[in-house]
N, C-alpha and C positions, 0 to 999 in steps of 0.2 A: 549641491553642485560645486560650490567653492571648496568645501571640505574634500570632495573627491579629487579636485585639482591639486590641492595641497598634499593629499595623501599619495597621489601618483608621483608628484615631483619632490615630495619631502625627503626621499632617500637620495636625491641628486642635489649636490650643492650648486648654488648659483655660480656662474662663471665669474671669476675675479675681474675680468675685463668689463663685464656688465656692471659690476659694483663700481669699478673705476669710472665708467661713463656716467653713471647716475651721480656719483660724487662730484664730478666736474660740472654737471648740470646744476647741482645744488650750489656750487661755488659761484657759477654765473648768476644764478638767481639772487644769491646773497649780496653779490657785488652791486647789482642793479638796485636792490632794496636799500643798500647802504647809502647810495646817492639820494634816494627819496627821503630817507630818514634825516640825512645831513641837511637837506634843503626843505625841511618842514613838509614833506609829502607833496611837493610841487615839482613842476618841470622847470624850475628857475635855475637851470644849469645847462651847460653845453653838452647836448646829447651826442653830438659828433665826437667830442672828446671822450665820452664814455665808451662809445663803440671802438675807439682806437685803443683805449686802455684795457678793455676786457680780454682780448686775446693774450696780452702779456700776462695778466693776472692768472688766466687759465693755465698758461704754460708753466708759470711758477708753481702753481698748485699741483700740476701734473708731475713735475719733477719732485716735489716734496712728497707726494703720495707714493711715487715709485721708490724713493729713498727709504721712507718710513715703513712701507709695506702695509699701510692701514687698510688697503682694499682687499687684502688676502684673508681677512678673518671671516669665519662663518657667521653670517649676519644673525641668524636665528639663535646663535649661542654667544651673542655679544656679551663681553664681560669688562672688568676694569682694565685689563691689559689692552683691549681694543680701543677703549676711550683714551688711554695714554697715547696710543699710536696716532689717533686723530689729533690730539692736542699737539704732539710733536710735529706733525705734518703742517698744521695751521701756523704754529710758531715759525717753522722753517720757511714757509711760503711768505709770511708777513715780513720776516727779516730780509728775505730776498727782494720783496717789493720795495722796501725802504732803501735797500742797497742800490737797486736799479734807478730809483728816483734821484738819490744823492749823486750817483755816478753821472747821470744825464745832466744834472744841474751844473756840475763843475766841468764836465767834458763836452757837453752839448752834442751828444751822439745823435739824438733824434730831436729835431727842432720842435720846441714847444711841448715836449712830452713830460708830463708830471702827474702825480696822483696826490691829492691832499692827504696829509698825515691822518686827519680825522676820519677820512674814508677808509684808509687802511685798517685803522683800529676798529671802526664799526664793522667792517667786513670780516675781520678776524673773529670778533665775538659772534656775529651772526652765523658765520660758516661753522664754527665749532659747535654752537648750540644746535644748528639745523642737522649737521651730520650725525651727532650723537643722538638727537631726538629721533631722527628717521630710523636709525638702527633699533632703538628701543621700541618704537611704535611697531615696527615690523615684527620684532620678537614677541611682543605682547599679542598682536593679532594672530600670528602663527600659532602660538600656544593656545589661545582661546579657541581657534577654529579646530585644532587637532584634539583638544580636550572635550569639545562639545559632544554630548551624546555618550561619553564614556561613563563607565561605572564610577561611583563615588570615589574620590581620592583617598589614599591611605594616609591617615593622620599620624604624625610622629613627633617626638621630642628629641632634640639634640642636646646631649649632656656635655657641656663645654662651650663657652661663648668666646673662646680665643680664636686665633688665626686658623687652627685646624677645624674648629667648629664652623667658621664662616665658609671655608673651602668645602666642607661637607655639605653645607646648605646649598651652595652654588651648584655642586655636583648633582645633588638630588633634584633641585628645581629645574635644572637644565636637561634632565633626562625625561623627555616628554612621555615615553612609554611607561614609566614607572607610576605616574599619577600620584606622586607623593605631595603632601601638604605639611609643611613644618608649622606646628601649632605654637611652638615656642622654644627658647633655649633655656637650659638650666645651668646655673653656675654657682660655685661656692664663694666667689668674689662679690662681696656685698656692694662694692662700688659699681658693678655692672648691673646688679639687680634693679629692675624697674625701667631700665633703658631699652632702646630698640635697636635691632640690627636688621637692615633691609626691611624695616616695617614689622619685624617679628619681635615680640617682647621677650626680655630676659627675666626668668623667674628664679626664686630661691628653691633649693631642693625640697623644702618642706611642702611644696604644692603637689609633689608626687604621691598622691593618695588615690585610693580606689575610686572615690567620688569624682575627683578631677579627671581621672583616666576615662571613666564611663561617660561623664558629661561631654567631654570633647571627642569621645570615640577614638582614643589613641590606641594604636595597635603595636607601635614599636618605640623603644627608647634606644638611641644610638649614642654610645660613648665615643667622643671625639676629643680626647685629651692626650697630647703627645708626651707630656712630662709625667704621666702617671706610672707608678711602679706596681708590680703585681699585688702587693699587699693592699695598697690603696684601692686598686680595682676590685679586689675581693670585698673590701668593706663597702664600697659604693654599690656594687651589684647585689650584695646580700641585703642592702636596705630596700631594694625595689624588686627583688626576685619573686616576692609573693604577689606582685601586681599582675593582672591579666594582660601582660604585654610580652612581646618578643624582645629580648635584650641583645643588641648587636654592638660591634666595636669596629672602629676604623683602624686599620693596620698602621704601623710606624711609617714615617715619611720615606725611609729608605726602601720600603717595600712597594711604594707607589710606582706605577708603570710610567717610565720616562718622566718621573717627577710629577705626574698628574694622578689624582685620585679617580678611580673608576667605581661606578656603583657596584659592579660585580665583586669588588674587593672588600666591601662592607659585609662582614660575616657575623654570624651569631657568636656570642660569647660561649666558649667551650668549657666543659666541666674541668678541663686541665687548668684553666685560668683561676679556678676557685679552690684548688687544693691548698690547704694551709701549709705550704712549704715553699721557701724561696728557691728560685732556680739555681741550679748548680753551674758554676763557671770554672773552667780550667784556665788559670792565669800563669802558672809556672810549669809549663809543659815540657817534658823531656822527650816527648814522642818524636819530634822532628829529627833529633839526633839519633834516636834509637832505630828509626826506619831508613836512615840514609843509605842508599845503595844496597838494600836488603831484598831478598826474595821472601815474600810473605804469602802464607797459605791460610785460607779461612774455610773451615768445614761448616756445613749448614749455612753457607753464604747467601742463600736466597730466603732464609727465614727472617723473622722480625728483627732480632738482634744482629744476626749475621749480615743481613743486607745493609743495615745502618753502619756496622763496622766497615764493610766494604766501601760505602760511600765516603766515610771519613778518611779511610786509608788512602783513597784515590787522590786526596788533596796533598799528600806528602811526596817526597822525592825518593821513592823506592825503586828498585830495579825491575821487579816483576811481581804481579799479584795473581795468585792461583785461587779460583773460587770453586768450591766443590759442594754440590747438593744433588740429592736424588730426585728432587721435584723439577721435572723438565719445564713445565709452564712457568713456574716461579723464577727459575734461573734465566729463562728467555726474557721474561719481563724486566728483570734486573739488568740484563745485558743491553736491552734497548734503552732503558732509562739512563744508564751510564754513557752510552754513545751519544744520546741527545744532549747530555750535560757536557760533552766534549772530552770524555775520558775513554781512552782506547788501549792503555797499557794494562790489560788484564786478560786472563785465560779462563773462560767459563767451562767447567767440566761436569757433565752429568754422570754421577757415580755414587755408589753406596759405600760408606766407610766400613761396612762389615766385610767387604770384598778385599781381603788382605793382599791378594796377588795384584789387584789393580792398584791398590794404594802403594804397594812397593814399587810398582812401575812409575807411578807419579813422583814418589820420593827420589827415585833414581834419576828420573828425567829432569826435575826442576830443582832438586836439592834446596829445600826451603831453609831460611835462617830463622824465621819467626812463624809460629803456628798459633792461630786463634781457633780453639775448638768449641764451636757453638752448635754443632749437630746434636740433636737430642729429641726424644719424645717427651712432651711436657704436660699433657692434659691428664690431670689427676684421676678423674673417674674412668676414663678410657684405659689408662694403664693399670688401674685396679682390676679391670676385666681381662687385660692382656699382659700379664707379667712376662711371658715369653718374649714379646717384642720389646718391652721395656728393658729387660736385661740384655738382649742382643744388641740394641742400639746404645743405650746409656752406659752399659758396663763393657760388654765385649767390643763394641765399636770404639769406645774410648780407649780400651786396652790396646786395640790394634794400632791406633794412631800414636798412642804413648810409646809403645814398644818400637815402632818405626822411627819415632823422633829420637829415642835414645840410641837406636842402632845407627842412624845416619848423623848423629851428633848435631842435631838442631840446637841452635843457641838458646832459644826460649820457646816454651810451650805454655800458652795461657788458656786455662780451662774456665769456661763460663758455667758456673754452678748456680744454685738457687737457695733462697732461705728455707725452702722445703726440705733441704738436706739436713737441717738442724733438728735434732730430736724427731726424726721422721715418723709420720703416722700413716704413710701410704707407700705404695710400690714406687711411684715416680721419685719421691724424696729419698727413699732408701737407695735406689739405684744411683742417684746423683751422689749420695754420701759414700757409697762403695767406690764410685769413680774417684772421688776426692782421696779416699784412703789408698787406692792403687797408685795414684799420682804421688802421694807421700812416700810410698814404698820405693818407687822408681827414682825419687829424688836422691835416695841414698847411694845410687849407683851412677856412673857415667858423668858426662860433662853437661848434659842438658839441664837448664834451669826450669823447673816445673813450678808454675804459679797458678793459684786458684783464686777466682773472684766470686763473691756471693752477693746477691741483691734480691729484692722482692719483685713484685709484679711491675711490668712496664705498661704504660698507658698506650692503648691503641694496638697492642700486639695481637697476633692472630689468636682468636678464642678468648681474649680477655673480657672483663665484665663490661667495660664501657661500650665497645661495639655491640655487644649483646643487648645492653639497655637501649641503645639507639634503634636497633632493629625492632625491639619490642614496642618502643614508643611509636614508631612508624606504623606498626600494625594495630595500634590502639590499646596496647597493653594486654594483660597486666605485666608489670615488671616482676621478675622472679628473684627473690633473695633467699638464700638457704637458711639464714638465721638472723633474728633481729639484732643480735649483738656481735655479729661477725665483723672483724676488722682486717684490713690489709695495708701493707706498705706499698706506695706507688712511686714510680719514677718515669720520666719520659724516655722514649727509646734513644733519642740523641744523647741525653744525659748519661744513661747507662752505658752507652757505647763509648763516650768520651772517657768515663771513669775506667772502663775495661782497658782501653788503650793506655791510659796514664798509669794504671796499676801494673800493666805489662812492662812499661818502660822503667818503672822504679823497682820492680821485683828483682831480688838477687837469688831466688830459688827457694822453694819450700814454704813460702808464705801462703796463707789464706787471707786474702784481702776482703774486708767487708765494707760496705758503703753506708754512710749516714743518710738514711732516707727520711729523716724528720719524724713527725708524729704519724702513727698509723691512722688510717681513715676508716670510719664506720661505713660499711657498705649501704646500710639503710639510709644514712644521710646523703650518701652519694646518689642513690636512686631518687630521693626526693628532690635534690637540686637539679638533676637532669630533667625531671618532669617540669619543674618550674622554669628552667631555661628554655624549654620548648614552648612556653606560653600556655601551659596547661596547669591544672590543679590536681593535687592529691588530697583525697581519693575520689573527688567528684568526676574528673575527666579520665584519669588513669589510676588504677589501684596498684598496690604492691602485694604480691602473694608470697607468703613464707612457705618454702617447699621442704625444708629440713636439710640437715647437713648431708652432703653427698659422701659416698664411700671414700674413706681416707682423708676427709677434709677436716682441717683444724678450725677452731673459732678464731684463733689469732696465730700469726706467724712469728718466728724468732730468727734473729740473725746470729745468735750465739748459742752453742750447746752448753749443757751442764758441764762445769769445770773449765769453761773457756773465758778468757778475758781479752782485752785489746791493748795494743801498743799504738801510739800515734805515728803518723808520717808527716812529711812536709805539707801535704794537702789535708785540710781540716775535714774533708768529706770522705777520706780514705783511711781506714785503720787496718792494722794487722791483727788477726785473731791469734791469741795464744792457745794452742790446742794441746790436749793431752797426748803424750807419746804412746804409741801402740807397738805391739809385738809384730814387727814387720815381716819376718819369715812366715809366721803362722797366718797372718792376714793374707799375704800374697798367695800362699798355698790354697787357702779357702776360696779366694777370688778366682784362681785358676780352675778350681773344682767347679765353681758356679758357672763359669763360661763354657765348660765342656759337658756339663750334666744334662740330663734329659729334661729340658725345660717345659715339656708339654704337661708334666704333672705339677699343677700349680702349687699344691701344698708343700711338696718337697722343695720346690724352688724358693718359696717364701720362707720356709723354715731355715733353709741355708742362709738366706739373706739376713734373717733375724740373728743367726749365729755370728755373722760377720759384723753386723751393726747392733750391738746390744741394746742401744737406746731406741731401736725401732719397735714401737708398740702400736699396733694397728688401732684405728679409730673408726667406728661406724662402718666396719668392713666385715666380709665373710671370714677374713683371716684373723679376726679377734680370737677365734677358738684356739689358734696356735699359741697365743700368749697365755691362755688359761690352762691349756693342757701341758705345756712344756716351758715352764719358767726358765729364764736364761741368766739368772743372777751369777751363776758360776762362770758362764762364758764371758760375761762382762769383765770379771776379774782376770781371766786368762789372757784377754786381749790388751788390757791396760798395764802399763809399766810406769812406775814412778809417779811424779806429781806434774800438774800442768806446767808446761814450759813452751817457749817458742820453738816451733818445729823448723829448724834450720837445716 
């Protein structure tokens, strides 16, 4: 019955005036008790004088409570700050009582009115102790009643016994619905080990063993260290990732809601946190000056990279932002997200870059100064089956935008390419390489500065391996890996977009910028870590299935083609690729032929692509037969001229 009452009223906070009234009753009781203590628990004092003094004391405490706001706290969530408020109120009221007594002694405002100093001191101590204790008792009773009959509490460990760890502890224990019990803190500071915080022991990290976890039935380890860097986090997480626990992390203080940590903000450690690569930061950015009062167009603006480019561009002082994408739902979602973030200076347009007439109208209407071309088909196996669509979007679509950019004398055109364009083994990579080559051809003409950027896989992008693994884990597995030795380069979407913008700002035309993506990551290790971070075990809980390389897929990706080297830039993560010079008239003629040819005949299309890109050798694909039947060594010589040099 009592629990039902608390459950019904638990969602309503007690009136602050009720709390204030109870506090004043406690003050009255403490003042009377102070007299009994002062006079040895007897009535050997003037009771009439007591009753005359009591209203004055109550009024003084009323004023102190109103000033300090101690009655406004939620009693069942009483914390250190609430105790501070009570202490301040008691001190303020006591000082006021002393001031009243001294004033009356010298000015004789009220005949015979005085309060012994010893009574004031005893009353102050009693009032503070009683007010703090009453709140604590109510909090304990409330939590006990609400937790009675609930399922067993979730046992967890907090990694970090500093200020952030203590705040995390208070947040978890004050969240009654979570039912969490902190078994202990873990800290690397040996001066803290063995001590207690709020009655919870601080352990050394050596106790984090499978035996300890099972004995205490621990289900979670929460990292709450604000000063930790990504490399240290990876080291600590890797030490416990094999334990049967969920590994979570407290976000940075600046991400807390109104400066307070919420339980909902404590998230699982993501696989992105464990990649052995320091985060990329842009320190010496030229982007702000480059975008000032410019009209910027982003094609493929609702895609993974395009949408992040848009979000970052929105923060600059541009004149207008034109977002083009053929995916209606995706561009609508982006539009709503930008508006909710307070950005309104943009024009979303649903259109296809293959529609040259519509694109011409847009160029004529908006006259862009900067173009970021991110529109493309990117899924390797799908494009291997659909070369028609791959060529139409990745080559012909790019050609349309490039030609219009040159015609309308756009200042800069930045092309988002891929590492799969390097020594391509599939349709998608070959089409991106052909687009790069066409851009190089157009760089020789006109005023537009054409710039190409190359990077590898982006974490969390549509269709990438990490979202796929997450879905497979949710379904109970198995995780599918195409080859046990396959590796990939990874970069976060914001990092990739920052570097694209930076490369676009520093580009003078004709460069192929490549990004330093650190060490390549073994996909098999990535899959195992994701299983572990989910609190599961490989292969007992979730297995990994080797499915074999997909059509056109490489074991490893490259950022440089044969015959290419790099030149440094002012940013240590951005380099310029020194590419071999090509026979521009011949290449352009062949690309024009590819774009107008009958693309429904796959073999003819792919053969023409192989003629344009001599290094394109199919791998694990139906088109491997074209490499065997028709070697293209002679073509390679006809398209290359001279030695590797910077393509200016």
